[in-house]
C-alpha positions as a Markdown table, in Angstrom:
| # | Residue | x | y | z |
|---|---|---|---|---|
| 1 | Met | 65.9 | -6.4 | -67.8 |
| 2 | Asn | 66.3 | -5.8 | -64.0 |
| 3 | Asn | 68.0 | -8.1 | -61.5 |
| 4 | Leu | 64.7 | -9.4 | -60.1 |
| 5 | Thr | 63.5 | -10.3 | -63.7 |
| 6 | Leu | 66.8 | -12.1 | -64.3 |
| 7 | Leu | 66.4 | -14.0 | -61.1 |
| 8 | Leu | 62.9 | -15.0 | -62.0 |
| 9 | Cys | 63.9 | -16.2 | -65.4 |
| 10 | Gly | 66.7 | -18.3 | -64.0 |
| 11 | Leu | 64.5 | -19.9 | -61.4 |
| 12 | Leu | 61.7 | -20.5 | -63.8 |
| 13 | Ala | 64.1 | -22.2 | -66.2 |
| 14 | Thr | 65.3 | -24.4 | -63.4 |
| 15 | His | 62.0 | -25.3 | -61.9 |
| 16 | Gly | 59.8 | -25.3 | -65.0 |
| 17 | Ala | 56.5 | -23.6 | -64.2 |
| 18 | Phe | 57.7 | -23.2 | -60.6 |
| 19 | Ala | 54.1 | -23.5 | -59.5 |
| 20 | Phe | 53.5 | -26.5 | -57.2 |
| 21 | Glu | 50.3 | -28.5 | -57.6 |
| 22 | Ala | 47.0 | -26.6 | -57.1 |
| 23 | Thr | 45.9 | -29.7 | -55.1 |
| 24 | Ser | 47.5 | -28.9 | -51.8 |
| 25 | Gly | 45.8 | -31.8 | -50.1 |
| 26 | Gly | 46.6 | -34.4 | -52.8 |
| 27 | Lys | 43.5 | -36.3 | -54.0 |
| 28 | Thr | 41.6 | -35.1 | -50.9 |
| 29 | Thr | 41.6 | -31.5 | -52.3 |
| 30 | Val | 38.3 | -29.9 | -53.1 |
| 31 | Ser | 37.4 | -27.1 | -55.6 |
| 32 | Lys | 34.9 | -25.4 | -53.3 |
| 33 | Gln | 35.3 | -21.7 | -52.8 |
| 34 | Gly | 33.4 | -19.1 | -50.8 |
| 35 | Ala | 32.2 | -19.1 | -47.2 |
| 36 | Asn | 32.0 | -22.9 | -46.9 |
| 37 | Ala | 35.4 | -23.7 | -48.5 |
| 38 | Phe | 36.8 | -25.2 | -45.3 |
| 39 | Ser | 33.7 | -27.3 | -44.5 |
| 40 | Met | 33.9 | -29.9 | -47.3 |
| 41 | Pro | 34.7 | -33.7 | -46.9 |
| 42 | Ala | 37.8 | -35.0 | -48.6 |
| 43 | Ala | 37.2 | -35.3 | -52.4 |
| 44 | Asn | 38.2 | -38.9 | -52.5 |
| 45 | Leu | 36.0 | -40.0 | -49.6 |
| 46 | Pro | 33.5 | -42.7 | -50.6 |
| 47 | Met | 29.8 | -41.7 | -50.4 |
| 48 | Leu | 29.1 | -44.1 | -47.5 |
| 49 | Gln | 31.9 | -42.6 | -45.4 |
| 50 | Lys | 30.5 | -39.1 | -46.2 |
| 51 | Leu | 27.6 | -40.1 | -44.0 |
| 52 | Asp | 30.0 | -40.7 | -41.1 |
| 53 | Phe | 31.5 | -37.3 | -41.9 |
| 54 | Ser | 28.0 | -35.7 | -41.7 |
| 55 | Val | 27.3 | -37.3 | -38.3 |
| 56 | Gly | 30.6 | -36.0 | -37.0 |
| 57 | Asn | 29.8 | -32.6 | -38.4 |
| 58 | Ser | 26.5 | -32.6 | -36.5 |
| 59 | Phe | 28.3 | -33.1 | -33.1 |
| 60 | Phe | 30.9 | -30.5 | -34.1 |
| 61 | Arg | 28.4 | -27.9 | -35.2 |
| 62 | Asn | 25.3 | -28.2 | -32.9 |
| 63 | Pro | 25.3 | -26.7 | -29.4 |
| 64 | Trp | 25.5 | -28.7 | -26.2 |
| 65 | Val | 23.0 | -28.0 | -23.4 |
| 66 | Glu | 22.7 | -28.0 | -19.7 |
| 67 | Ala | 22.0 | -31.3 | -17.9 |
| 68 | Pro | 19.5 | -32.8 | -17.3 |
| 69 | Ala | 17.8 | -32.4 | -20.7 |
| 70 | Ser | 15.7 | -34.4 | -23.1 |
| 71 | Thr | 18.5 | -34.2 | -25.6 |
| 72 | Asp | 20.6 | -36.6 | -23.5 |
| 73 | Ala | 23.2 | -37.2 | -26.3 |
| 74 | Arg | 24.1 | -33.5 | -26.1 |
| 75 | Asp | 23.7 | -32.5 | -22.4 |
| 76 | Gly | 26.3 | -31.9 | -19.8 |
| 77 | Leu | 27.5 | -28.4 | -20.9 |
| 78 | Gly | 29.7 | -26.7 | -18.4 |
| 79 | Pro | 29.1 | -25.6 | -15.7 |
| 80 | Leu | 32.2 | -23.5 | -16.7 |
| 81 | Phe | 33.0 | -23.2 | -20.3 |
| 82 | Asn | 34.3 | -21.1 | -23.2 |
| 83 | Thr | 31.6 | -22.0 | -25.7 |
| 84 | Asn | 28.7 | -24.4 | -26.1 |
| 85 | Gly | 29.8 | -25.9 | -29.4 |
| 86 | Cys | 33.0 | -26.5 | -31.4 |
| 87 | Gln | 31.8 | -24.5 | -34.4 |
| 88 | Asn | 31.5 | -21.3 | -32.3 |
| 89 | Cys | 35.2 | -21.2 | -32.0 |
| 90 | His | 36.2 | -22.8 | -35.3 |
| 91 | Ile | 33.8 | -20.6 | -37.2 |
| 92 | Lys | 32.8 | -22.4 | -40.5 |
| 93 | Asp | 35.8 | -24.7 | -39.7 |
| 94 | Gly | 38.1 | -21.7 | -40.0 |
| 95 | Arg | 40.1 | -19.7 | -37.6 |
| 96 | Gly | 38.9 | -17.6 | -34.6 |
| 97 | His | 39.7 | -14.0 | -33.8 |
| 98 | Pro | 40.5 | -11.8 | -30.8 |
| 99 | Pro | 37.5 | -10.2 | -29.2 |
| 100 | Asp | 36.3 | -6.8 | -30.4 |
| 101 | Pro | 36.6 | -4.2 | -27.7 |
| 102 | Lys | 32.8 | -4.0 | -27.5 |
| 103 | Glu | 32.5 | -7.8 | -26.9 |
| 104 | Lys | 32.0 | -9.1 | -23.3 |
| 105 | His | 33.3 | -12.5 | -24.1 |
| 106 | Ala | 36.3 | -13.7 | -26.2 |
| 107 | Val | 34.2 | -16.6 | -27.8 |
| 108 | Ser | 36.7 | -17.8 | -30.4 |
| 109 | Met | 39.8 | -17.0 | -28.3 |
| 110 | Leu | 40.8 | -18.5 | -25.0 |
| 111 | Val | 43.6 | -17.8 | -22.5 |
| 112 | Arg | 45.9 | -20.6 | -21.3 |
| 113 | Leu | 46.9 | -20.5 | -17.7 |
| 114 | Ser | 49.8 | -22.1 | -15.8 |
| 115 | Val | 52.2 | -21.5 | -13.0 |
| 116 | Glu | 55.9 | -20.7 | -13.8 |
| 117 | Pro | 58.1 | -23.7 | -12.8 |
| 118 | Leu | 61.0 | -22.6 | -10.6 |
| 119 | Thr | 62.4 | -25.8 | -9.0 |
| 120 | Glu | 63.9 | -28.6 | -10.8 |
| 121 | Gln | 61.0 | -30.9 | -9.7 |
| 122 | Glu | 58.5 | -28.4 | -11.2 |
| 123 | Lys | 60.5 | -28.2 | -14.5 |
| 124 | Gln | 60.4 | -32.0 | -14.7 |
| 125 | Tyr | 56.7 | -31.9 | -14.1 |
| 126 | Val | 56.2 | -29.6 | -17.1 |
| 127 | Leu | 58.3 | -31.8 | -19.3 |
| 128 | His | 56.1 | -34.7 | -18.4 |
| 129 | Tyr | 52.6 | -33.2 | -18.1 |
| 130 | Gly | 52.8 | -30.1 | -20.2 |
| 131 | Asn | 52.4 | -27.4 | -17.6 |
| 132 | Ile | 51.5 | -26.7 | -13.9 |
| 133 | Pro | 47.8 | -25.7 | -13.8 |
| 134 | Glu | 46.9 | -22.5 | -11.9 |
| 135 | Pro | 45.6 | -23.7 | -8.5 |
| 136 | Asn | 42.2 | -21.9 | -8.6 |
| 137 | Tyr | 41.5 | -21.8 | -12.3 |
| 138 | Gly | 43.2 | -24.8 | -14.0 |
| 139 | Asp | 44.9 | -24.6 | -17.3 |
| 140 | Gln | 42.6 | -22.2 | -19.1 |
| 141 | Leu | 40.2 | -19.5 | -18.2 |
| 142 | Gln | 36.5 | -20.2 | -18.8 |
| 143 | Asp | 34.6 | -16.9 | -19.3 |
| 144 | Phe | 31.1 | -18.4 | -19.6 |
| 145 | Ala | 29.0 | -20.3 | -17.0 |
| 146 | Leu | 25.6 | -21.8 | -16.8 |
| 147 | Pro | 22.7 | -19.5 | -15.9 |
| 148 | Gly | 22.8 | -18.4 | -12.3 |
| 149 | Gln | 26.5 | -19.3 | -12.0 |
| 150 | Lys | 29.6 | -17.2 | -12.1 |
| 151 | Pro | 32.2 | -17.5 | -14.9 |
| 152 | Glu | 35.8 | -17.6 | -13.9 |
| 153 | Gly | 36.6 | -14.1 | -15.1 |
| 154 | Val | 36.7 | -11.6 | -17.9 |
| 155 | Ile | 39.5 | -11.5 | -20.5 |
| 156 | Asp | 40.9 | -8.0 | -21.1 |
| 157 | Ile | 43.2 | -7.2 | -24.0 |
| 158 | His | 45.0 | -3.9 | -24.7 |
| 159 | Tyr | 47.3 | -3.3 | -27.7 |
| 160 | Gln | 50.7 | -1.7 | -27.8 |
| 161 | Ile | 51.8 | -0.2 | -31.1 |
| 162 | Val | 55.1 | -1.6 | -32.4 |
| 163 | Pro | 56.3 | 0.3 | -35.6 |
| 164 | Ile | 58.6 | -1.4 | -38.1 |
| 165 | Thr | 60.2 | 0.2 | -41.1 |
| 166 | Phe | 61.1 | -1.2 | -44.6 |
| 167 | Ala | 64.2 | -0.2 | -46.4 |
| 168 | Asp | 62.2 | 2.1 | -48.7 |
| 169 | Gly | 60.9 | 4.1 | -45.6 |
| 170 | Thr | 57.4 | 2.5 | -45.5 |
| 171 | Val | 56.3 | 2.1 | -41.8 |
| 172 | Ile | 54.0 | -0.7 | -40.7 |
| 173 | Glu | 52.4 | -0.4 | -37.3 |
| 174 | Leu | 52.2 | -3.8 | -35.6 |
| 175 | Arg | 50.2 | -4.3 | -32.5 |
| 176 | Lys | 51.3 | -6.3 | -29.5 |
| 177 | Pro | 48.5 | -7.6 | -27.1 |
| 178 | Asn | 48.7 | -7.3 | -23.4 |
| 179 | Val | 46.4 | -9.8 | -21.7 |
| 180 | Ser | 44.9 | -9.6 | -18.2 |
| 181 | Ile | 42.0 | -11.1 | -16.3 |
| 182 | Ser | 39.5 | -9.1 | -14.3 |
| 183 | Gln | 36.4 | -9.9 | -12.2 |
| 184 | Leu | 37.9 | -13.1 | -10.9 |
| 185 | Ala | 35.2 | -15.2 | -9.2 |
| 186 | Tyr | 37.1 | -18.1 | -7.6 |
| 187 | Gly | 40.0 | -16.4 | -5.7 |
| 188 | Pro | 43.2 | -14.7 | -6.8 |
| 189 | Leu | 45.6 | -15.8 | -9.5 |
| 190 | Ser | 48.9 | -17.2 | -8.4 |
| 191 | Asp | 51.8 | -14.7 | -8.2 |
| 192 | Arg | 53.6 | -16.9 | -10.7 |
| 193 | Val | 50.7 | -17.1 | -13.2 |
| 194 | Gln | 51.5 | -17.3 | -16.9 |
| 195 | Leu | 48.9 | -16.1 | -19.5 |
| 196 | Ser | 48.8 | -17.0 | -23.2 |
| 197 | Ala | 46.0 | -16.0 | -25.5 |
| 198 | Arg | 45.2 | -18.5 | -28.3 |
| 199 | Ile | 42.7 | -18.1 | -31.1 |
| 200 | Ala | 41.1 | -21.2 | -32.6 |
| 201 | Pro | 43.0 | -22.5 | -35.6 |
| 202 | Gln | 41.5 | -23.6 | -38.9 |
| 203 | Met | 40.4 | -27.2 | -39.2 |
| 204 | Ile | 41.4 | -28.2 | -42.8 |
| 205 | Gly | 43.9 | -31.0 | -43.6 |
| 206 | Leu | 44.3 | -32.1 | -40.0 |
| 207 | Gly | 44.0 | -35.8 | -40.9 |
| 208 | Leu | 46.7 | -35.4 | -43.5 |
| 209 | Leu | 49.0 | -33.8 | -40.9 |
| 210 | Glu | 48.2 | -36.7 | -38.6 |
| 211 | Ser | 49.2 | -39.1 | -41.4 |
| 212 | Ile | 52.8 | -37.8 | -41.7 |
| 213 | Ser | 55.1 | -40.4 | -40.2 |
| 214 | Asp | 57.2 | -39.8 | -37.2 |
| 215 | Glu | 60.2 | -40.6 | -39.3 |
| 216 | Thr | 59.4 | -37.8 | -41.7 |
| 217 | Leu | 59.1 | -35.3 | -38.9 |
| 218 | Leu | 62.3 | -36.4 | -37.3 |
| 219 | Ser | 64.1 | -36.1 | -40.6 |
| 220 | Phe | 63.1 | -32.5 | -40.7 |
| 221 | Ala | 64.3 | -31.8 | -37.2 |
| 222 | Asp | 67.8 | -30.3 | -36.6 |
| 223 | Pro | 67.7 | -29.4 | -32.9 |
| 224 | Asn | 71.4 | -28.6 | -32.7 |
| 225 | Asp | 71.5 | -26.8 | -36.1 |
| 226 | Asp | 74.1 | -29.3 | -37.3 |
| 227 | Asp | 73.9 | -27.8 | -40.9 |
| 228 | Lys | 74.6 | -24.3 | -39.5 |
| 229 | Asp | 71.7 | -22.7 | -41.5 |
| 230 | Gly | 70.3 | -20.9 | -38.4 |
| 231 | Ile | 67.2 | -23.2 | -38.4 |
| 232 | Ser | 67.0 | -25.6 | -35.5 |
| 233 | Gly | 63.5 | -27.1 | -35.5 |
| 234 | Arg | 62.6 | -29.9 | -33.1 |
| 235 | Val | 59.7 | -32.1 | -32.3 |
| 236 | Asn | 57.6 | -31.7 | -29.1 |
| 237 | Arg | 57.4 | -34.8 | -26.9 |
| 238 | Val | 53.9 | -34.9 | -25.3 |
| 239 | Trp | 51.9 | -37.2 | -23.1 |
| 240 | Asp | 49.5 | -39.5 | -25.0 |
| 241 | Val | 46.5 | -40.3 | -22.7 |
| 242 | Gln | 45.4 | -43.4 | -24.6 |
| 243 | Ser | 48.8 | -45.2 | -24.8 |
| 244 | Gln | 50.2 | -43.7 | -21.5 |
| 245 | Thr | 53.4 | -42.9 | -23.3 |
| 246 | Lys | 55.3 | -39.9 | -24.8 |
| 247 | Met | 54.5 | -39.3 | -28.4 |
| 248 | Ile | 55.4 | -36.6 | -31.0 |
| 249 | Gly | 53.1 | -33.6 | -30.7 |
| 250 | Arg | 51.5 | -32.3 | -33.9 |
| 251 | Phe | 48.4 | -30.2 | -33.0 |
| 252 | Gly | 48.0 | -27.0 | -31.1 |
| 253 | Trp | 50.0 | -23.8 | -31.3 |
| 254 | Lys | 52.9 | -25.4 | -29.5 |
| 255 | Ala | 52.3 | -29.0 | -30.9 |
| 256 | Gly | 51.0 | -30.0 | -27.5 |
| 257 | Gln | 48.6 | -32.7 | -28.6 |
| 258 | Pro | 49.7 | -36.0 | -30.2 |
| 259 | Ser | 46.5 | -36.9 | -32.0 |
| 260 | Leu | 43.2 | -35.6 | -33.2 |
| 261 | Met | 41.3 | -37.9 | -30.8 |
| 262 | Gln | 43.1 | -36.4 | -27.9 |
| 263 | Gln | 42.9 | -32.8 | -29.3 |
| 264 | Asn | 39.2 | -33.2 | -29.7 |
| 265 | Ala | 38.6 | -34.8 | -26.3 |
| 266 | Ala | 40.7 | -32.1 | -24.6 |
| 267 | Ala | 38.7 | -29.4 | -26.3 |
| 268 | Phe | 35.4 | -31.0 | -25.2 |
| 269 | Asn | 36.7 | -31.0 | -21.7 |
| 270 | Gly | 38.4 | -27.6 | -21.4 |
| 271 | Asp | 36.3 | -25.5 | -23.8 |
| 272 | Ile | 32.8 | -27.0 | -23.4 |
| 273 | Gly | 33.1 | -28.6 | -19.9 |
| 274 | Leu | 32.3 | -32.2 | -21.1 |
| 275 | Thr | 33.9 | -35.4 | -19.7 |
| 276 | Ser | 35.0 | -38.3 | -21.9 |
| 277 | Ala | 36.9 | -41.6 | -21.4 |
| 278 | Leu | 40.1 | -39.7 | -22.1 |
| 279 | Phe | 39.3 | -36.8 | -19.7 |
| 280 | Pro | 36.9 | -38.2 | -17.1 |
| 281 | Lys | 37.2 | -35.3 | -14.6 |
| 282 | Glu | 35.1 | -32.1 | -14.8 |
| 283 | Asn | 37.2 | -29.0 | -15.7 |
| 284 | Cys | 36.8 | -27.5 | -12.2 |
| 285 | Thr | 39.5 | -27.1 | -9.6 |
| 286 | Asp | 39.3 | -27.8 | -5.9 |
| 287 | Ala | 38.4 | -24.1 | -5.4 |
| 288 | Gln | 35.3 | -24.5 | -7.5 |
| 289 | Glu | 32.5 | -26.4 | -5.9 |
| 290 | Ile | 30.2 | -25.7 | -8.8 |
| 291 | Cys | 31.0 | -29.0 | -10.5 |
| 292 | Arg | 30.2 | -31.0 | -7.5 |
| 293 | Lys | 26.9 | -29.3 | -6.9 |
| 294 | Leu | 25.4 | -29.3 | -10.4 |
| 295 | Pro | 24.2 | -32.4 | -12.3 |
| 296 | Ser | 26.3 | -33.9 | -15.0 |
| 297 | Gly | 25.2 | -35.2 | -18.4 |
| 298 | Gly | 26.3 | -38.8 | -17.6 |
| 299 | Thr | 29.5 | -40.7 | -17.2 |
| 300 | Pro | 31.1 | -39.8 | -19.5 |
| 301 | Glu | 29.2 | -37.0 | -21.1 |
| 302 | Val | 30.8 | -37.5 | -24.5 |
| 303 | Ser | 30.5 | -41.1 | -25.5 |
| 304 | Asp | 33.3 | -43.1 | -27.3 |
| 305 | Glu | 31.0 | -43.3 | -30.3 |
| 306 | Ile | 30.6 | -39.5 | -30.5 |
| 307 | Leu | 34.3 | -39.1 | -30.1 |
| 308 | Lys | 34.9 | -41.4 | -33.0 |
| 309 | Phe | 32.5 | -39.6 | -35.3 |
| 310 | Val | 34.1 | -36.2 | -34.4 |
| 311 | Glu | 37.5 | -37.7 | -35.0 |
| 312 | Phe | 36.5 | -38.9 | -38.4 |
| 313 | Tyr | 35.0 | -35.5 | -39.3 |
| 314 | Thr | 38.1 | -33.6 | -38.2 |
| 315 | Gln | 40.4 | -36.1 | -40.1 |
| 316 | His | 38.6 | -35.6 | -43.4 |
| 317 | Leu | 37.9 | -31.8 | -43.6 |
| 318 | Ala | 39.4 | -31.1 | -47.0 |
| 319 | Val | 41.9 | -28.5 | -48.1 |
| 320 | Pro | 40.6 | -26.2 | -50.9 |
| 321 | Lys | 42.7 | -26.0 | -54.0 |
| 322 | Arg | 45.2 | -23.2 | -54.6 |
| 323 | Arg | 44.2 | -20.3 | -56.8 |
| 324 | Asn | 45.9 | -18.0 | -59.3 |
| 325 | Ile | 48.9 | -20.2 | -59.5 |
| 326 | Asp | 49.6 | -19.1 | -63.1 |
| 327 | Asp | 49.4 | -15.4 | -62.2 |
| 328 | Pro | 52.9 | -13.8 | -62.9 |
| 329 | Leu | 52.7 | -11.9 | -59.6 |
| 330 | Val | 52.0 | -15.1 | -57.7 |
| 331 | Lys | 54.9 | -16.8 | -59.4 |
| 332 | Gln | 57.2 | -13.9 | -58.5 |
| 333 | Gly | 56.0 | -14.1 | -54.9 |
| 334 | Gln | 56.8 | -17.8 | -54.8 |
| 335 | Val | 60.4 | -17.1 | -55.9 |
| 336 | Leu | 60.7 | -14.5 | -53.3 |
| 337 | Phe | 59.3 | -16.8 | -50.6 |
| 338 | Glu | 62.0 | -19.4 | -51.5 |
| 339 | Lys | 64.8 | -16.9 | -51.7 |
| 340 | Thr | 64.1 | -15.3 | -48.3 |
| 341 | Gly | 64.4 | -18.8 | -46.7 |
| 342 | Cys | 60.7 | -19.1 | -45.6 |
| 343 | Glu | 60.7 | -22.7 | -47.0 |
| 344 | Ser | 63.2 | -23.7 | -44.3 |
| 345 | Cys | 60.3 | -24.0 | -41.8 |
| 346 | His | 57.2 | -23.8 | -44.1 |
| 347 | Arg | 58.1 | -26.9 | -46.0 |
| 348 | Val | 56.3 | -27.2 | -49.3 |
| 349 | Ala | 55.9 | -30.9 | -49.9 |
| 350 | Met | 55.7 | -34.2 | -48.1 |
| 351 | Thr | 53.9 | -37.6 | -48.4 |
| 352 | Thr | 51.5 | -39.1 | -45.9 |
| 353 | Glu | 52.2 | -42.7 | -44.8 |
| 354 | Lys | 50.1 | -45.7 | -45.8 |
| 355 | Arg | 47.0 | -45.9 | -43.5 |
| 356 | Ala | 45.0 | -49.0 | -44.3 |
| 357 | Asn | 42.1 | -47.9 | -42.1 |
| 358 | Leu | 42.0 | -44.4 | -43.6 |
| 359 | Pro | 42.6 | -44.9 | -47.4 |
| 360 | Ala | 41.5 | -41.4 | -48.4 |
| 361 | Leu | 44.4 | -40.0 | -46.4 |
| 362 | Ser | 46.9 | -42.7 | -47.3 |
| 363 | Glu | 50.0 | -42.0 | -49.4 |
| 364 | Gln | 49.0 | -38.5 | -50.5 |
| 365 | Val | 51.5 | -35.9 | -51.7 |
| 366 | Ile | 50.6 | -32.8 | -49.9 |
| 367 | His | 51.7 | -29.2 | -49.7 |
| 368 | Pro | 51.0 | -27.9 | -46.2 |
| 369 | Tyr | 53.8 | -25.3 | -46.0 |
| 370 | Ser | 54.8 | -26.5 | -42.5 |
| 371 | Asp | 57.2 | -28.9 | -40.9 |
| 372 | Leu | 55.1 | -29.3 | -37.7 |
| 373 | Leu | 58.2 | -28.6 | -35.7 |
| 374 | Leu | 58.9 | -26.2 | -32.9 |
| 375 | His | 61.0 | -23.1 | -33.7 |
| 376 | Asp | 62.3 | -20.2 | -31.7 |
| 377 | Met | 60.3 | -17.3 | -33.0 |
| 378 | Gly | 62.0 | -14.6 | -31.0 |
| 379 | Glu | 61.1 | -12.4 | -28.1 |
| 380 | Gly | 58.4 | -10.5 | -29.9 |
| 381 | Leu | 56.1 | -13.5 | -30.2 |
| 382 | Ala | 57.2 | -15.1 | -26.9 |
| 383 | Asp | 54.5 | -16.0 | -24.3 |
| 384 | His | 57.1 | -17.2 | -21.8 |
| 385 | Arg | 55.0 | -20.3 | -21.1 |
| 386 | Gly | 56.4 | -23.7 | -21.6 |
| 387 | Glu | 54.4 | -26.7 | -22.9 |
| 388 | Phe | 56.2 | -30.1 | -22.6 |
| 389 | Val | 59.5 | -29.7 | -24.5 |
| 390 | Ala | 58.5 | -26.3 | -26.0 |
| 391 | Asn | 59.8 | -23.3 | -24.2 |
| 392 | Gly | 58.3 | -19.8 | -24.0 |
| 393 | Arg | 59.8 | -18.6 | -27.3 |
| 394 | Glu | 58.9 | -21.7 | -29.4 |
| 395 | Trp | 55.9 | -22.2 | -31.6 |
| 396 | Arg | 54.9 | -24.9 | -34.1 |
| 397 | Thr | 55.2 | -23.9 | -37.7 |
| 398 | Ala | 51.7 | -23.0 | -38.7 |
| 399 | Pro | 50.5 | -24.7 | -42.0 |
| 400 | Leu | 49.8 | -22.0 | -44.6 |
| 401 | Trp | 47.5 | -24.0 | -46.9 |
| 402 | Gly | 44.1 | -22.3 | -47.2 |
| 403 | Leu | 45.6 | -18.9 | -46.0 |
| 404 | Gly | 44.0 | -17.0 | -48.9 |
| 405 | Tyr | 40.5 | -18.2 | -48.0 |
| 406 | Thr | 40.5 | -16.7 | -44.5 |
| 407 | Gln | 38.7 | -13.5 | -45.5 |
| 408 | Glu | 35.8 | -15.2 | -47.4 |
| 409 | Val | 35.4 | -18.0 | -44.8 |
| 410 | Asn | 35.7 | -16.0 | -41.6 |
| 411 | Gly | 35.3 | -12.3 | -42.6 |
| 412 | His | 38.7 | -11.3 | -41.2 |
| 413 | Thr | 42.4 | -11.9 | -41.7 |
| 414 | Phe | 43.6 | -12.0 | -38.1 |
| 415 | Leu | 46.6 | -14.3 | -37.9 |
| 416 | Leu | 49.2 | -15.8 | -35.5 |
| 417 | His | 48.5 | -17.6 | -32.2 |
| 418 | Asp | 46.7 | -14.6 | -30.6 |
| 419 | Gly | 45.4 | -12.9 | -33.7 |
| 420 | Arg | 47.6 | -9.9 | -33.3 |
| 421 | Ala | 48.5 | -9.8 | -37.0 |
| 422 | Arg | 45.7 | -8.1 | -39.0 |
| 423 | Asn | 46.9 | -9.4 | -42.3 |
| 424 | Val | 49.5 | -11.6 | -44.0 |
| 425 | Leu | 52.3 | -8.9 | -44.1 |
| 426 | Glu | 51.9 | -8.1 | -40.4 |
| 427 | Ala | 52.2 | -11.9 | -39.6 |
| 428 | Val | 55.5 | -12.1 | -41.6 |
| 429 | Leu | 56.9 | -9.0 | -39.8 |
| 430 | Trp | 56.3 | -10.6 | -36.4 |
| 431 | His | 58.7 | -13.4 | -37.2 |
| 432 | Gly | 62.0 | -13.3 | -35.2 |
| 433 | Gly | 64.4 | -15.8 | -33.7 |
| 434 | Glu | 65.2 | -18.4 | -36.2 |
| 435 | Ala | 63.2 | -16.5 | -38.8 |
| 436 | Glu | 64.9 | -13.1 | -38.1 |
| 437 | Ala | 67.2 | -13.4 | -41.1 |
| 438 | Ala | 64.3 | -14.1 | -43.4 |
| 439 | Lys | 62.3 | -11.2 | -42.0 |
| 440 | Gln | 65.3 | -8.9 | -42.6 |
| 441 | Arg | 65.4 | -9.9 | -46.2 |
| 442 | Val | 61.7 | -9.1 | -46.5 |
| 443 | Leu | 62.3 | -5.7 | -45.0 |
| 444 | Gln | 64.5 | -4.9 | -48.0 |
| 445 | Phe | 61.6 | -5.5 | -50.4 |
| 446 | Asn | 60.1 | -2.6 | -52.3 |
| 447 | Ala | 56.3 | -2.1 | -52.6 |
| 448 | Ala | 56.1 | -4.3 | -55.8 |
| 449 | Glu | 58.0 | -7.2 | -54.1 |
| 450 | Arg | 55.8 | -7.0 | -51.0 |
| 451 | Ala | 52.7 | -7.2 | -53.2 |
| 452 | Ala | 54.1 | -10.2 | -54.9 |
| 453 | Leu | 54.9 | -12.0 | -51.7 |
| 454 | Val | 51.4 | -11.3 | -50.3 |
| 455 | Ala | 49.8 | -12.5 | -53.6 |
| 456 | Phe | 51.7 | -15.8 | -53.4 |
| 457 | Leu | 50.7 | -16.4 | -49.8 |
| 458 | Asn | 47.1 | -15.6 | -50.6 |
| 459 | Ser | 47.2 | -18.1 | -53.5 |
| 460 | Leu | 47.6 | -20.9 | -51.0 |
């Protein structure tokens, strides 16, 4: 009996079956598999509320059109935008992907823009408002425009090969993206411009993550690494438009949004070019007269009622159940996941708070494999662009639930904030900073152990 088998036997004896519940989303979990696995309502949602879910889905799925139009509930698109519908980026409610070299537009990936803060006043502005928008182009590049109009520019991505070697001599070639913007239509970019490519994340389980109490997240945080384990996660403190106060950030790659309502409204504004009560201004800068010249779809273009339906929809997209949890290879991978220290950030279990107005999401024991905190992920993943409290090396721990469904839902396995990782193993190997020690343990794995770790991650 080898050392790994002895380790497994000891841990299995300690933890029983050592397989956590297949129901990652508690009672909201669904059994749906296949291409629509991410598009189902919470399993415990009453039938009447599933009608509200369907209405929200229609506004999430169907395209918006140029104003004026007979379809006045859906007009006001653009004039500058990244897509004409939410579903185009969050394909089948799953994750986006970087553009193929043959594609003219990024579609399910965008590029965040900002100006590097240098003075103390500018740094304080970033802490309060998130970032300093690029003067001519705002806080993200829109590479689409209405017919007859000019998009802001074209996103160009080129990859640098970064080899990494396992202890057994196996070499994996990682790819690092270099992002630039060409064919700029509204003037030059600032000399201090910061670019950060972001693919659209999957939509499942967001209402459950919103239902984790602030107290729980703060209990996970250890900003000064007081326990000396090398992990120093911290919450982001972001501006909440509705309450006009600072709140804990939960959504977005750097936890830059405090709620699903604000996340959705910001996406309507920045991605589709639609105004709302939360974001009443068009997404044009002073250098772009296009917004002042062309008709709008009303004031606001997205009504409060539509926002509420879309919020309800995004809150109740269910997490599909885990698969293959009794497979010995998966169990072995789960042991290795714990032993490498991955659970320090990708926390397995937590309980949602009581939400009287959202009973389906209330008091659920869930397994998101995230702590929703910011962690320093090292120079390799750094975008050198701050966002509120988050610095240029920090990212929110991505939830891992649903990971194994990515291929069948979206037809690819591109991972991480910019889609640079082409599979699960590449994503693991990009970890650095606070996760450097865990990555170094993974680099000692032989082929069988690597296969076990991947099998476990794909069981989620």
